[in-house]
Phi, psi and omega in degrees: 000131180264137174280130183258339182235141173248131183290156177299325180295319178298314179301314179299316179298321180294314178297319179296323177299318179297311183294319179300315180293321179300325183281349178295122182276338186270000180280122179281173186296325179293316178298318178298317181296317178297315181297316180300314182294321176296322179293322177295318177298317178300318178295321179294320175297319179297320178298317179299321183282324190252336186061024181269082185296322183298311180297313183297318179297315180295320179294321177296320179298314179297313182300311182289326178296323182278326190253354179269143179278339179282145175293153182300327177251115185297343180266000174296137177065019178245154178088190182245143176292123184300332180285346181260001179269137180293158180300322180297316179293325177297315180297318178297316179298315179297318179298315179297319179295320178297316179297325182286319191250340181261142179294148180286000000 
């Protein structure tokens, strides 16, 4: 028998569990990685039982946002600020992009 609904109380408890573990200052990186992976497995088991994609997806987003070292957007902090590029370099960049993408 598949559980189709997860109570709001269960969801809140799961999110609180994630935040509580994140706030532990004495957990080393290995312990955090093991806990994170066990939590992901728990979520996948829960998904199989409940088919509640929305909750599992949101819980995964919270979990990965807190415990991953990579920024959520891989392009955050990459590239050059357009306001710091000289006008000459901007013109060169635009010219190169036009040559690359527009038909001759």
